[in-house]
C-alpha positions, 0 to 999 in steps of 0.5 A: 500500500505504501508504494502505491501511495507513493506513486499516487502522491509523487507521480511527477517526481521521476526519482520517486516513481523509478524507485517505487516501481522498482521496489514494487516490481520486486515485491510482487514477483511470484506473489499473487496475493501481493499483486492482487493487493496492489490491484485492489489499492488502485496500483494499476491505475497509478502505474498507468499514470506514472508510465504516461507521465514519464514516457520520455524517461527510459529509466522510469519506463524500464522500471514501470514496465518491469513492475507491470510485467511482474504484476500480470505474471503474478496475477496470472499465476494466482488465477491459475491457482484459483486465488486471484481475479483478473486485474481489469483492463490496462491499455496495451497501447501504452506499453507499445508507445513506450517500446516505440519511444525507446526502441534503441534501448535494450533494457526497455525492450527486454522488460516489454 
């Protein structure tokens, strides 16, 4: 909850968003329950807002997409085990725009 709150409160601050996305991505890795908690506390909306706000910054995009990848991976694992519902809709075009904006950055492409 604290990291999602930090994303909400500090969306314009690149340094905070970068660190919060990195930490959140690590916390939700292979953890369906934590991923579901993030979704239930508007984490998906916060991640979308942060990714949109910092689309020009490859470092922030890399961490935001890393976080999204782990979020959906954990939610899928939870759903397969009957533990977590679907996360709702996240606009895939936002990730595609991020990939195109940073086409020459292998780290962004790897996370996408």
